[in-house]
Short mmCIF file of the C-alpha atoms (twelve columns), coordinates in Angstrom:
data_MODEL
# 
_entry.id   MODEL 
# 
loop_
_atom_site.group_PDB 
_atom_site.id 
_atom_site.type_symbol 
_atom_site.label_atom_id 
_atom_site.label_alt_id 
_atom_site.label_comp_id 
_atom_site.label_asym_id 
_atom_site.label_seq_id 
_atom_site.Cartn_x 
_atom_site.Cartn_y 
_atom_site.Cartn_z 
_atom_site.pdbx_PDB_model_num 
ATOM 1   C CA . MET A 1   -10.075 -1.822  -55.517 1 
ATOM 2   C CA . LYS A 2   -10.707 1.460   -53.749 1 
ATOM 3   C CA . ILE A 3   -13.777 -0.088  -51.830 1 
ATOM 4   C CA . ASN A 4   -11.781 -2.818  -50.683 1 
ATOM 5   C CA . TYR A 5   -8.703  -0.362  -49.460 1 
ATOM 6   C CA . THR A 6   -11.307 2.017   -47.776 1 
ATOM 7   C CA . LEU A 7   -13.409 -1.556  -46.426 1 
ATOM 8   C CA . ASN A 8   -10.002 -2.630  -44.970 1 
ATOM 9   C CA . LEU A 9   -9.559  0.945   -43.513 1 
ATOM 10  C CA . PHE A 10  -12.563 0.990   -41.823 1 
ATOM 11  C CA . LEU A 11  -11.549 -2.747  -40.189 1 
ATOM 12  C CA . ILE A 12  -7.787  -1.950  -39.334 1 
ATOM 13  C CA . ILE A 13  -9.277  1.225   -37.451 1 
ATOM 14  C CA . ASN A 14  -12.355 -0.439  -35.391 1 
ATOM 15  C CA . TYR A 15  -10.027 -3.078  -34.781 1 
ATOM 16  C CA . LEU A 16  -7.362  -0.537  -33.524 1 
ATOM 17  C CA . LEU A 17  -10.153 1.380   -31.119 1 
ATOM 18  C CA . PHE A 18  -11.803 -1.653  -29.820 1 
ATOM 19  C CA . VAL A 19  -8.024  -3.191  -28.668 1 
ATOM 20  C CA . ASN A 20  -6.972  0.638   -27.067 1 
ATOM 21  C CA . GLU A 21  -10.638 0.699   -25.601 1 
ATOM 22  C CA . TYR A 22  -10.092 -2.994  -24.181 1 
ATOM 23  C CA . ALA A 23  -6.553  -2.204  -23.105 1 
ATOM 24  C CA . PHE A 24  -7.962  1.049   -21.389 1 
ATOM 25  C CA . SER A 25  -10.485 -1.070  -19.717 1 
ATOM 26  C CA . ALA A 26  -8.592  -3.437  -18.371 1 
ATOM 27  C CA . SER A 27  -5.853  -1.204  -16.568 1 
ATOM 28  C CA . GLN A 28  -8.650  0.008   -13.923 1 
ATOM 29  C CA . ILE A 29  -9.691  -1.280  -10.896 1 
ATOM 30  C CA . ASP A 30  -13.521 -1.216  -9.069  1 
ATOM 31  C CA . LEU A 31  -14.017 -0.542  -6.221  1 
ATOM 32  C CA . LEU A 32  -16.741 -2.713  -3.448  1 
ATOM 33  C CA . GLU A 33  -16.924 0.219   -0.885  1 
ATOM 34  C CA . ILE A 34  -15.915 3.768   0.263   1 
ATOM 35  C CA . LYS A 35  -16.354 5.307   3.341   1 
ATOM 36  C CA . ASN A 36  -15.495 9.159   3.607   1 
ATOM 37  C CA . ASN A 37  -15.008 11.100  1.119   1 
ATOM 38  C CA . VAL A 38  -11.241 10.851  -1.036  1 
ATOM 39  C CA . SER A 39  -10.583 13.430  -3.353  1 
ATOM 40  C CA . ILE A 40  -8.668  12.244  -7.192  1 
ATOM 41  C CA . LEU A 41  -6.699  14.107  -9.126  1 
ATOM 42  C CA . ASP A 42  -6.495  11.864  -12.682 1 
ATOM 43  C CA . ILE A 43  -3.517  12.497  -14.620 1 
ATOM 44  C CA . TYR A 44  -4.937  15.006  -17.165 1 
ATOM 45  C CA . GLY A 45  -5.269  17.327  -14.304 1 
ATOM 46  C CA . ASN A 46  -8.835  16.415  -13.498 1 
ATOM 47  C CA . ARG A 47  -10.081 16.414  -10.087 1 
ATOM 48  C CA . THR A 48  -12.986 14.900  -8.682  1 
ATOM 49  C CA . ASN A 49  -14.284 12.897  -5.371  1 
ATOM 50  C CA . LEU A 50  -13.961 9.077   -5.478  1 
ATOM 51  C CA . THR A 51  -17.331 7.025   -5.187  1 
ATOM 52  C CA . LYS A 52  -18.029 3.773   -5.500  1 
ATOM 53  C CA . ASN A 53  -18.598 3.987   -9.146  1 
ATOM 54  C CA . THR A 54  -15.664 5.227   -9.881  1 
ATOM 55  C CA . LYS A 55  -13.013 2.702   -11.465 1 
ATOM 56  C CA . LEU A 56  -9.157  3.633   -10.495 1 
ATOM 57  C CA . LYS A 57  -6.832  4.202   -13.384 1 
ATOM 58  C CA . ASN A 58  -2.979  4.305   -14.136 1 
ATOM 59  C CA . GLY A 59  -1.773  7.697   -12.611 1 
ATOM 60  C CA . ASP A 60  -4.419  8.592   -10.016 1 
ATOM 61  C CA . TYR A 61  -3.491  10.281  -7.090  1 
ATOM 62  C CA . LEU A 62  -5.934  9.659   -3.988  1 
ATOM 63  C CA . LYS A 63  -5.922  12.704  -0.973  1 
ATOM 64  C CA . SER A 64  -8.033  11.738  2.126   1 
ATOM 65  C CA . GLY A 65  -9.640  15.057  3.869   1 
ATOM 66  C CA . ASP A 66  -10.042 16.135  7.516   1 
ATOM 67  C CA . LEU A 67  -11.905 12.679  7.977   1 
ATOM 68  C CA . PRO A 68  -10.187 8.954   7.608   1 
ATOM 69  C CA . VAL A 69  -11.414 7.182   4.801   1 
ATOM 70  C CA . ILE A 70  -11.949 3.599   4.262   1 
ATOM 71  C CA . ILE A 71  -11.911 2.191   0.296   1 
ATOM 72  C CA . ILE A 72  -12.044 -1.924  -0.832  1 
ATOM 73  C CA . LEU A 73  -10.808 -3.019  -3.561  1 
ATOM 74  C CA . LYS A 74  -13.445 -5.573  -6.225  1 
ATOM 75  C CA . ASN A 75  -10.455 -8.043  -5.367  1 
ATOM 76  C CA . LYS A 76  -11.208 -7.412  -1.475  1 
ATOM 77  C CA . THR A 77  -8.050  -5.273  -0.707  1 
ATOM 78  C CA . LYS A 78  -9.078  -2.813  2.101   1 
ATOM 79  C CA . ILE A 79  -7.320  0.557   2.348   1 
ATOM 80  C CA . CYS A 80  -7.561  3.015   5.179   1 
ATOM 81  C CA . PHE A 81  -6.074  6.343   4.736   1 
ATOM 82  C CA . ALA A 82  -5.727  8.547   8.055   1 
ATOM 83  C CA . SER A 83  -6.646  12.160  7.669   1 
ATOM 84  C CA . GLN A 84  -4.465  14.191  5.473   1 
ATOM 85  C CA . SER A 85  -3.021  11.299  3.820   1 
ATOM 86  C CA . SER A 86  -2.303  10.644  0.228   1 
ATOM 87  C CA . LEU A 87  -1.010  8.019   -2.368  1 
ATOM 88  C CA . LYS A 88  -0.868  7.770   -5.961  1 
ATOM 89  C CA . ILE A 89  -1.416  4.708   -8.264  1 
ATOM 90  C CA . ASN A 90  1.725   4.269   -10.534 1 
ATOM 91  C CA . ILE A 91  0.388   1.726   -12.919 1 
ATOM 92  C CA . ILE A 92  -1.928  -0.791  -13.329 1 
ATOM 93  C CA . LYS A 93  -1.193  -3.867  -15.501 1 
ATOM 94  C CA . LEU A 94  -3.397  -6.778  -16.445 1 
ATOM 95  C CA . ILE A 95  -1.412  -9.880  -16.555 1 
ATOM 96  C CA . LYS A 96  -3.216  -13.107 -17.388 1 
ATOM 97  C CA . ASN A 97  -6.386  -11.759 -16.106 1 
ATOM 98  C CA . ASN A 98  -5.165  -10.778 -13.513 1 
ATOM 99  C CA . HIS A 99  -3.917  -7.117  -12.529 1 
ATOM 100 C CA . GLU A 100 -0.882  -5.614  -10.834 1 
ATOM 101 C CA . ILE A 101 -1.105  -2.756  -9.408  1 
ATOM 102 C CA . ASN A 102 1.595   -0.398  -8.087  1 
ATOM 103 C CA . PHE A 103 1.576   2.212   -5.432  1 
ATOM 104 C CA . ASN A 104 3.545   4.958   -4.523  1 
ATOM 105 C CA . LEU A 105 2.988   5.747   -0.883  1 
ATOM 106 C CA . ALA A 106 3.390   10.462  -0.877  1 
ATOM 107 C CA . LYS A 107 2.892   11.321  2.845   1 
ATOM 108 C CA . GLY A 108 0.624   10.280  5.992   1 
ATOM 109 C CA . ASN A 109 -0.807  7.017   7.480   1 
ATOM 110 C CA . PHE A 110 -2.081  3.958   5.606   1 
ATOM 111 C CA . TYR A 111 -3.434  0.841   6.534   1 
ATOM 112 C CA . PHE A 112 -3.265  -2.141  3.754   1 
ATOM 113 C CA . SER A 113 -5.213  -5.299  4.121   1 
ATOM 114 C CA . VAL A 114 -4.288  -7.872  1.121   1 
ATOM 115 C CA . PRO A 115 -5.972  -11.098 1.112   1 
ATOM 116 C CA . SER A 116 -3.893  -13.865 0.927   1 
ATOM 117 C CA . ASN A 117 -6.451  -15.810 -1.700  1 
ATOM 118 C CA . THR A 118 -5.860  -12.650 -3.726  1 
ATOM 119 C CA . LYS A 119 -4.571  -13.279 -7.458  1 
ATOM 120 C CA . ASP A 120 -3.295  -9.615  -8.153  1 
ATOM 121 C CA . VAL A 121 -0.335  -8.457  -7.321  1 
ATOM 122 C CA . HIS A 122 -0.089  -5.807  -5.080  1 
ATOM 123 C CA . ASN A 123 3.662   -3.664  -5.436  1 
ATOM 124 C CA . PHE A 124 4.603   -0.910  -3.012  1 
ATOM 125 C CA . SER A 125 7.255   1.879   -3.969  1 
ATOM 126 C CA . PHE A 126 8.223   4.526   -1.535  1 
ATOM 127 C CA . ASN A 127 11.740  6.490   -2.009  1 
ATOM 128 C CA . PHE A 128 14.423  3.814   -3.243  1 
ATOM 129 C CA . TYR A 129 12.487  1.058   -1.710  1 
ATOM 130 C CA . LYS A 130 10.089  -1.412  -3.368  1 
ATOM 131 C CA . MET A 131 8.062   -4.198  -1.552  1 
ATOM 132 C CA . SER A 132 6.402   -7.050  -4.256  1 
ATOM 133 C CA . ASN A 133 3.809   -8.856  -4.292  1 
ATOM 134 C CA . LEU A 134 2.567   -8.843  -0.621  1 
ATOM 135 C CA . THR A 135 -0.545  -10.719 0.885   1 
ATOM 136 C CA . SER A 136 -0.530  -9.360  4.760   1 
ATOM 137 C CA . ASP A 137 -1.769  -6.763  6.848   1 
ATOM 138 C CA . PHE A 138 0.302   -3.588  7.503   1 
ATOM 139 C CA . ILE A 139 0.227   -0.248  8.068   1 
ATOM 140 C CA . PHE A 140 2.666   2.592   6.313   1 
ATOM 141 C CA . SER A 141 3.429   5.673   8.166   1 
ATOM 142 C CA . LYS A 142 5.553   8.269   6.081   1 
ATOM 143 C CA . ASN A 143 6.470   11.851  6.715   1 
ATOM 144 C CA . LYS A 144 9.932   12.783  6.896   1 
ATOM 145 C CA . ASP A 145 11.015  9.108   7.240   1 
ATOM 146 C CA . LEU A 146 8.774   5.889   6.767   1 
ATOM 147 C CA . GLU A 147 7.499   3.667   9.241   1 
ATOM 148 C CA . ILE A 148 6.087   0.187   8.969   1 
ATOM 149 C CA . PHE A 149 3.763   -2.075  11.487  1 
ATOM 150 C CA . ASN A 150 3.487   -5.366  10.022  1 
ATOM 151 C CA . PHE A 151 0.868   -7.454  11.614  1 
ATOM 152 C CA . ASN A 152 1.030   -11.492 10.308  1 
ATOM 153 C CA . LYS A 153 3.501   -12.052 7.462   1 
ATOM 154 C CA . VAL A 154 6.998   -11.660 7.049   1 
ATOM 155 C CA . LEU A 155 7.523   -8.364  4.594   1 
ATOM 156 C CA . ARG A 156 10.652  -8.266  2.348   1 
ATOM 157 C CA . ILE A 157 11.461  -5.126  1.486   1 
ATOM 158 C CA . HIS A 158 14.136  -4.803  -1.156  1 
ATOM 159 C CA . SER A 159 16.342  -1.308  -1.773  1 
ATOM 160 C CA . LYS A 160 18.915  0.235   -4.143  1 
ATOM 161 C CA . LYS A 161 21.294  1.107   -0.816  1 
ATOM 162 C CA . THR A 162 21.203  -1.716  1.222   1 
ATOM 163 C CA . ASN A 163 20.708  -5.723  1.329   1 
ATOM 164 C CA . GLN A 164 17.053  -7.381  1.690   1 
ATOM 165 C CA . ILE A 165 14.988  -6.089  4.798   1 
ATOM 166 C CA . ASP A 166 13.225  -8.234  6.222   1 
ATOM 167 C CA . ILE A 167 10.183  -7.239  8.642   1 
ATOM 168 C CA . LEU A 168 8.634   -10.016 10.971  1 
ATOM 169 C CA . PRO A 169 5.097   -10.325 12.176  1 
ATOM 170 C CA . TYR A 170 4.450   -7.794  15.198  1 
ATOM 171 C CA . SER A 171 7.181   -5.530  14.791  1 
ATOM 172 C CA . ASN A 172 7.560   -2.193  13.826  1 
ATOM 173 C CA . TYR A 173 10.876  -0.814  11.822  1 
ATOM 174 C CA . LYS A 174 11.449  3.183   11.128  1 
ATOM 175 C CA . ILE A 175 13.672  3.685   7.116   1 
ATOM 176 C CA . THR A 176 14.856  6.660   6.982   1 
ATOM 177 C CA . LYS A 177 16.017  8.416   3.413   1 
ATOM 178 C CA . ASN A 178 19.523  6.743   3.909   1 
ATOM 179 C CA . GLY A 179 18.625  3.775   3.885   1 
ATOM 180 C CA . PHE A 180 18.960  3.520   7.527   1 
ATOM 181 C CA . LEU A 181 16.888  0.842   9.573   1 
ATOM 182 C CA . LYS A 182 15.765  0.928   13.456  1 
ATOM 183 C CA . GLU A 183 13.241  -1.239  15.510  1 
ATOM 184 C CA . VAL A 184 10.732  0.648   17.345  1 
ATOM 185 C CA . ASP A 185 8.397   0.094   20.036  1 
ATOM 186 C CA . PRO A 186 5.022   -1.841  17.959  1 
ATOM 187 C CA . ILE A 187 2.602   -1.324  20.577  1 
ATOM 188 C CA . SER A 188 3.290   2.372   21.548  1 
ATOM 189 C CA . LYS A 189 2.799   3.412   17.378  1 
ATOM 190 C CA . TYR A 190 0.142   1.285   16.747  1 
ATOM 191 C CA . ASN A 191 -2.039  3.109   20.446  1 
ATOM 192 C CA . LYS A 192 -0.718  6.422   18.992  1 
ATOM 193 C CA . LEU A 193 -2.043  5.888   15.163  1 
ATOM 194 C CA . LYS A 194 -5.178  3.329   15.907  1 
ATOM 195 C CA . PRO A 195 -7.369  6.767   17.001  1 
ATOM 196 C CA . SER A 196 -6.483  8.665   13.598  1 
ATOM 197 C CA . PHE A 197 -8.055  5.503   11.582  1 
ATOM 198 C CA . LEU A 198 -11.562 4.765   11.585  1 
ATOM 199 C CA . GLN A 199 -12.889 2.526   14.101  1 
ATOM 200 C CA . ASP A 200 -13.585 -0.938  12.160  1 
ATOM 201 C CA . CYS A 201 -10.623 -0.287  10.082  1 
ATOM 202 C CA . LEU A 202 -7.632  -1.477  12.167  1 
ATOM 203 C CA . PRO A 203 -7.367  -5.169  13.421  1 
ATOM 204 C CA . GLU A 204 -7.184  -5.393  17.253  1 
ATOM 205 C CA . MET A 205 -4.466  -7.094  18.630  1 
ATOM 206 C CA . THR A 206 -4.604  -10.118 21.316  1 
ATOM 207 C CA . LYS A 207 -2.951  -10.434 24.300  1 
ATOM 208 C CA . LYS A 208 -0.562  -13.330 22.882  1 
ATOM 209 C CA . HIS A 209 0.780   -10.764 20.784  1 
ATOM 210 C CA . ILE A 210 0.816   -8.092  23.344  1 
ATOM 211 C CA . ASN A 211 2.765   -10.413 25.483  1 
ATOM 212 C CA . LYS A 212 5.217   -11.476 22.738  1 
ATOM 213 C CA . ILE A 213 5.859   -8.340  21.632  1 
ATOM 214 C CA . ASN A 214 6.919   -6.998  25.883  1 
ATOM 215 C CA . LYS A 215 9.120   -9.969  25.912  1 
ATOM 216 C CA . SER A 216 10.621  -9.586  22.495  1 
ATOM 217 C CA . LEU A 217 10.807  -5.629  24.090  1 
ATOM 218 C CA . ARG A 218 12.438  -6.099  27.256  1 
ATOM 219 C CA . TYR A 219 15.421  -8.193  25.595  1 
ATOM 220 C CA . LYS A 220 18.252  -5.782  24.885  1 
ATOM 221 C CA . CYS A 221 21.773  -5.575  24.563  1 
ATOM 222 C CA . SER A 222 23.863  -2.886  26.650  1 
ATOM 223 C CA . SER A 223 27.750  -1.916  27.393  1 
ATOM 224 C CA . HIS A 224 28.840  -2.048  30.379  1 
ATOM 225 C CA . ASN A 225 32.759  -1.699  31.319  1 
ATOM 226 C CA . GLY A 226 33.533  -2.434  27.779  1 
ATOM 227 C CA . ARG A 227 31.393  -6.044  27.422  1 
ATOM 228 C CA . LEU A 228 28.163  -6.276  25.902  1 
ATOM 229 C CA . ILE A 229 25.603  -7.524  27.682  1 
ATOM 230 C CA . CYS A 230 22.085  -8.961  26.495  1 
ATOM 231 C CA . GLY A 231 19.182  -10.357 28.312  1 
ATOM 232 C CA . ASN A 232 15.931  -9.554  29.717  1 
ATOM 233 C CA . GLN A 233 16.262  -5.812  31.104  1 
# 
């Protein structure tokens, strides 16, 4: 009887160890490529340099140094850091053999390219805003406020303080901490940020999109003698 009890206890412990090990390994993301150095601080306070063999885990805090960085995840998502930029991986969940990755933007400039055919879910949070299940190309610029440059799909932002916000393709918006949304010149922001990233990171803007942006920027509304006048200016 005592032998059976010991054997059962041994099997239970081994089963729990196996489950815990599987859950831990499942909540990690492999890397395909990395260019330049990124320091990584884990939840235990260990600081190392990110390498191609590193597995990203829950709570990892990533920070670029004096040089911009490119990271490509196993699911082909590309993340470009400008110099002195940092983000945190809040949590990685395994859901039906696919990963849900939750990023928290700390500070700096980032370019994300999330493939449209990925089965993984990519969520982003900053202050009280949240963007869920994104598959698009976009730039985040976060210092005092947050600026978003969107490339090819509508980005949908949810907030506790405001209604849903839609960021249209090839547009640039600034979002303040109090929820104020302001559209700014996307071409100016793009040209200003581009040198801060590695040359092979950001996509080129075509003449078609530049002309479209210029046309939309010329259409403005202004007050004249107490009347609101809108049109190309």
